[in-house]
C-alpha positions in Angstrom: -14.0 -4.5 8.9 -12.6 -1.1 7.9 -12.1 2.2 9.6 -11.5 5.7 8.5 -9.9 8.3 10.8 -8.1 11.6 10.3 -4.7 11.8 11.9 -4.4 14.9 14.0 -1.5 17.4 13.3 1.7 16.4 15.1 0.7 12.7 15.2 3.2 10.1 13.9 2.5 8.6 10.5 1.2 5.1 10.3 3.7 2.3 11.3 6.1 4.7 13.0 7.3 6.5 9.8 8.9 9.8 10.6 7.2 13.2 10.0 3.6 14.1 10.3 1.3 15.9 7.9 -1.8 17.9 8.9 -5.0 16.7 7.3 -3.7 13.2 6.5 -6.6 10.7 6.1 -6.1 7.1 7.0 -8.2 4.1 6.2 -7.6 0.5 7.5 -8.9 -2.8 6.3 -8.6 -5.9 8.5 -8.4 -9.2 6.6 -9.2 -11.5 9.5 -11.3 -14.4 8.0 -11.7 -12.7 4.6 -11.4 -14.6 1.4 -10.5 -13.1 -2.0 -8.3 -10.6 -0.2 -6.6 -9.2 -3.4 -9.9 -8.0 -5.0 -11.2 -6.9 -1.6 -8.1 -4.8 -1.1 -8.3 -3.3 -4.6 -12.0 -2.4 -4.1 -11.2 -0.9 -0.7 -8.4 1.2 -2.2 -10.6 2.2 -5.1 -13.2 3.5 -2.7 -10.5 5.5 -0.8 -9.3 7.0 -4.1 -12.9 8.2 -4.8 -13.2 9.6 -1.3 -9.9 11.4 -1.5 -10.6 12.9 -5.0 -8.1 10.9 -7.0 -11.0 9.3 -8.8 -12.8 10.0 -11.1 -9.6 11.1 -12.8 -9.7 14.4 -14.8 -7.1 13.2 -17.3 -4.8 10.4 -18.4 -2.0 11.3 -15.9 -4.4 11.3 -12.9 -6.0 8.0 -14.2 -2.5 6.4 -14.5 -1.6 7.6 -10.9 -4.8 6.0 -9.5 -4.1 2.8 -11.5 -0.6 2.7 -10.1 -1.9 2.8 -6.6 -4.3 -0.1 -7.3 -1.5 -2.1 -8.9 0.8 -1.6 -5.9 -2.0 -2.6 -3.5 -2.5 -5.8 -5.6 1.3 -6.6 -5.5 1.8 -6.0 -1.8 -1.3 -8.0 -0.8 -0.4 -10.8 -3.3 3.1 -11.0 -1.8 1.6 -11.3 1.7 -0.6 -14.1 0.4 2.2 -16.0 -1.3 5.1 -15.4 1.1 3.7 -14.6 4.5 0.6 -16.7 5.3 -1.6 -13.8 4.1 -2.1 -10.2 5.1 -3.4 -9.1 8.5 -4.3 -5.5 7.7 -3.9 -2.9 5.0 -3.7 0.8 5.8 -3.9 3.6 3.2 -2.9 7.2 4.2 -3.3 10.2 1.9 -2.4 13.9 2.2 -3.5 14.7 -1.4 0.1 14.7 -2.6 1.2 11.2 -1.6 -0.6 7.9 -0.8 1.1 5.5 1.5 0.1 1.8 1.2 1.0 -0.4 4.2 0.4 -4.2 4.3 1.0 -5.9 7.7 1.5 -9.7 7.8 3.0 -12.4 10.0 5.8 -13.3 7.7 9.5 -13.2 8.6 10.9 -12.9 5.0 12.4 -9.8 3.5 10.7 -8.7 0.2 13.1 -7.6 -2.5 12.9 -7.1 -6.3 14.2 -10.1 -8.3 17.7 -9.5 -9.4 18.6 -9.5 -12.2 15.2 -8.6 -13.5 14.3 -10.5 -16.7 11.1 -9.3 -18.3 10.3 -12.7 -20.0 10.7 -14.8 -16.9 7.4 -15.7 -15.2 6.6 -14.7 -11.6 8.6 -12.7 -9.1 8.0 -9.3 -10.6 5.9 -7.8 -7.8 8.5 -6.0 -5.8 10.2 -4.9 -9.1 6.9 -3.3 -10.1 6.6 -1.7 -6.6 10.1 -0.3 -6.8 9.5 1.2 -10.3 6.2 2.8 -9.5 6.8 4.2 -6.0 8.6 7.2 -4.7 10.0 4.9 -1.9 9.2 1.6 -0.2 10.4 -0.4 2.7 9.8 -2.8 5.6 9.1 -2.0 9.2 9.5 -4.6 11.9 8.3 -4.1 15.5 10.7 -5.6 18.1 9.0 -8.4 20.0 6.2 -8.8 17.5 6.0 -11.5 14.8 5.6 -10.2 11.3 6.3 -7.0 9.5 4.7 -4.1 7.6 5.6 -3.5 4.0 5.0 0.0 2.9 5.1 2.0 -0.3 4.5 5.6 -1.2 3.2 6.9 -4.5 2.9 10.5 -5.6 -0.3 12.1 -7.1 -0.4 13.1 -10.7 -0.2 16.9 -11.3 -3.6 18.5 -11.4 
């Protein structure tokens, strides 16, 4: 169901993002036929964080950075479940400074933070949370292919 592979130097980043980084590690999780995909995705991401040395955290800042990654994973996978007939695949890429989370789905919608944001209003806060926690985020569409990939990048806590 999942794969891990190093990306060789000079290779493009996942989902066609620009720039490559030597030593980048990538893990993929395919959701075909899976149930309970949000906890499955969080557990998969937690295992990757351990493998990449983000966990166990040495301090509060590192612990918070790892928890932010898990929260963004939850939000992106939940959005795919609610608005795009479920996720197809999740990819995590790490170069020890930045973690990139990608969730591919068959949806045609465009995720966006609720505007205006109202803290007391229930629901619709997922992309607002992603926007606040991440260095950057966006959507990649492949011409001629149904669906999209929503990606977000988070920085590591200082060591």
